[in-house]
C-alpha positions in Angstrom: -26.5 -12.6 -18.8 -24.6 -10.4 -21.3 -25.6 -7.4 -19.3 -24.3 -9.0 -16.1 -21.0 -10.0 -17.9 -20.3 -6.4 -19.0 -21.3 -5.1 -15.6 -18.8 -7.5 -14.0 -16.0 -6.3 -16.3 -16.7 -2.7 -15.4 -16.9 -3.6 -11.7 -13.6 -5.5 -11.9 -11.9 -2.6 -13.7 -13.3 -0.2 -11.1 -12.0 -2.3 -8.1 -8.5 -2.6 -9.7 -8.4 1.1 -10.5 -9.5 2.0 -7.0 -6.1 1.0 -5.8 -4.5 3.8 -7.9 -7.3 6.3 -7.5 -8.7 5.7 -4.0 -11.6 8.1 -4.4 -13.3 5.8 -6.8 -16.5 4.3 -5.2 -15.6 0.6 -5.8 -17.1 -0.5 -2.4 -20.3 1.2 -3.1 -20.5 -0.3 -6.6 -20.0 -3.8 -5.2 -22.6 -3.3 -2.4 -25.1 -1.9 -4.9 -24.4 -4.8 -7.3 -25.1 -7.3 -4.5 -28.5 -5.7 -4.0 -29.3 -6.0 -7.7 -28.5 -9.7 -7.9 -30.3 -10.4 -4.6 -32.1 -13.8 -4.7 -29.8 -15.3 -7.3 -27.2 -17.5 -5.6 -25.2 -18.1 -8.8 -24.8 -14.4 -9.6 -24.0 -13.6 -5.9 -21.2 -16.2 -6.0 -19.8 -14.8 -9.2 -19.9 -11.2 -7.8 -18.2 -12.4 -4.6 -15.4 -14.1 -6.4 -15.0 -11.3 -9.0 -14.8 -8.7 -6.3 -12.2 -10.6 -4.3 -10.0 -11.4 -7.3 -10.2 -7.8 -8.6 -9.2 -6.5 -5.2 -6.3 -8.9 -4.9 -5.2 -8.1 -8.5 -5.2 -4.4 -7.9 -3.3 -4.6 -4.7 -0.7 -7.1 -6.0 -0.1 -5.1 -9.2 0.2 -1.9 -7.2 2.6 -3.5 -4.8 4.9 -4.7 -7.6 4.8 -1.3 -9.2 5.7 0.4 -5.9 8.5 -2.1 -5.2 10.0 -1.5 -8.7 9.7 2.2 -8.2 11.4 2.1 -4.7 14.1 -0.2 -6.0 14.9 2.1 -8.9 15.0 5.2 -6.8 17.2 3.5 -4.2 19.7 2.5 -6.9 19.9 6.1 -8.2 20.3 7.6 -4.7 20.2 6.1 -1.2 18.1 9.1 -0.1 15.7 9.1 -3.1 13.0 7.1 -1.4 13.3 9.0 1.9 13.0 12.2 -0.1 9.5 11.3 -1.2 8.2 11.5 2.3 9.2 13.7 5.2 8.3 14.6 8.7 5.2 13.0 10.1 4.5 10.9 7.0 8.0 9.4 7.2 7.5 8.5 10.9 4.2 6.9 10.1 5.7 4.9 7.2 8.4 3.6 9.5 5.8 2.6 12.1 3.6 0.9 9.5 6.6 -1.0 8.1 7.4 -2.3 11.5 3.9 -3.5 12.1 3.8 -5.2 8.6 7.0 -7.1 9.5 5.6 -8.2 13.0 1.9 -8.5 12.2 1.3 -8.6 8.4 -2.2 -10.1 8.5 -3.6 -8.1 11.3 -2.3 -4.9 9.7 -3.9 -5.9 6.5 -7.3 -6.5 8.2 -7.2 -2.9 9.6 -5.8 -1.2 6.5 -8.2 -2.7 4.0 -11.2 -0.9 5.5 -9.7 2.6 5.9 -9.8 5.2 3.1 -6.7 4.7 0.9 -5.5 2.0 3.3 -4.7 -0.6 0.7 -2.6 1.9 -1.2 -0.7 3.1 1.8 -0.2 -0.6 3.0 1.3 -1.6 -0.4 3.7 1.4 -0.5 4.9 0.7 3.0 5.2 -3.1 2.3 7.2 -2.4 -0.8 9.9 -0.9 1.4 9.8 -4.0 3.8 12.1 -7.0 3.3 10.1 -9.8 1.7 6.6 -9.4 3.2 4.1 -12.1 2.4 2.2 -9.6 0.3 0.4 -12.0 -2.1 -1.2 -13.7 0.9 -1.8 -10.3 2.6 -3.6 -9.0 -0.5 -5.6 -12.2 -0.8 -6.8 -12.0 2.8 -7.7 -8.3 2.4 -9.5 -9.0 -0.9 -11.6 -11.9 0.5 -12.5 -10.0 3.7 -13.5 -6.9 1.7 -15.5 -8.8 -0.8 -17.4 -10.8 1.8 -18.1 -7.6 3.8 -19.2 -5.5 0.7 -21.4 -8.2 -0.8 -22.9 -9.2 2.6 -23.7 -5.6 3.3 -25.4 -5.2 0.0 -27.5 -8.3 0.5 -28.6 -7.1 4.0 -29.6 -3.8 2.6 -31.6 -5.5 -0.2 -33.3 -7.7 2.3 -34.3 -4.7 4.4 -35.1 -2.2 1.7 -36.0 -4.5 -1.1 -34.0 -5.1 -4.3 -33.8 -2.6 -7.1 -33.7 1.2 -6.8 -34.3 1.1 -3.0 -31.3 -1.2 -2.5 -29.1 1.0 -4.7 -30.0 4.2 -2.7 -29.6 2.3 0.5 -26.1 1.1 -0.5 -24.9 4.6 -1.4 -26.2 6.1 1.9 -24.8 3.2 4.0 -21.3 3.2 2.4 -21.1 7.0 2.8 -22.1 6.6 6.5 -19.5 3.8 7.0 -16.8 6.0 5.4 -17.6 8.9 7.7 -17.6 6.6 10.7 -14.2 5.1 9.9 -12.8 8.5 9.4 -14.1 9.7 12.8 -12.8 6.5 14.4 -9.3 7.1 13.0 -9.3 10.7 14.2 -10.5 9.7 17.6 -7.7 7.1 17.8 -5.2 9.9 17.0 -6.6 12.2 19.7 -6.5 9.4 22.4 -2.9 8.5 21.4 -0.9 11.7 21.3 2.4 9.9 21.5 1.8 8.5 18.0 2.5 10.5 14.8 -0.6 12.2 13.4 -1.6 11.8 9.7 -4.7 13.2 8.1 -5.5 9.9 6.4 -6.0 8.1 9.7 -3.5 5.5 8.8 -1.9 5.9 12.2 -4.5 3.5 13.4 -3.4 1.0 10.7 0.1 0.9 12.2 -0.8 1.3 15.8 -3.5 -1.3 16.3 -1.4 -4.4 15.5 1.6 -3.0 17.2 -0.2 -2.3 20.5 -1.6 -5.9 20.7 -0.6 -7.6 23.9 -0.8 -11.2 22.5 1.5 -13.1 20.1 -0.6 -15.9 18.7 0.7 -16.4 15.1 4.0 -17.5 13.7 4.6 -14.0 12.3 4.2 -12.6 15.8 6.7 -15.0 17.2 9.3 -14.2 14.5 8.8 -10.5 15.1 9.3 -10.9 18.8 12.4 -12.9 18.3 13.8 -10.3 15.9 13.2 -7.5 18.5 14.8 -9.6 21.2 17.9 -10.1 19.1 
């Protein structure tokens, strides 16, 4: 149990740090850990809760940091924040902020599974008036934790626990990352009217905005605001 305790501390630290250093393999670590605790419901539950809480903590701390940074820059100079991003990135940020205001939860569901999506979402949300970011981060953390742990358990069930599961987790997460990157680039090519960004976050902003249904209170308020 002590080994698991220290492993969980490392995992939580990695997931929190992944917000600030997006290239850290936190998803791969969680998926691999799920394979290692395969067959133990108690440890699987602890891993699931730990991953979700760590994800929420990293995103919320990052959001508060970004909001403080943007507020401080705005007080010094009205153009200070705008000076940080220019051209295509500025257009993408504006589009993302609009979708956060109109569809915060759907935008979170898309962003959480794209490379650096959680970081970009927090930065854009920090420039939006009072987004429900604590709930957005909680939703993203739970979805991501359930997905990562479930994937690890499926890999362990197919390949067997232990080293085989670890190798399978690394290969699978790498393949998923490549697929999501390809999907984002494909989205950009099929929507030339939208700003292009190398990170693929155009898809984050565009998918909720292009939805044809308004089935949540947030959607209704967004529609009313646009009508006004």
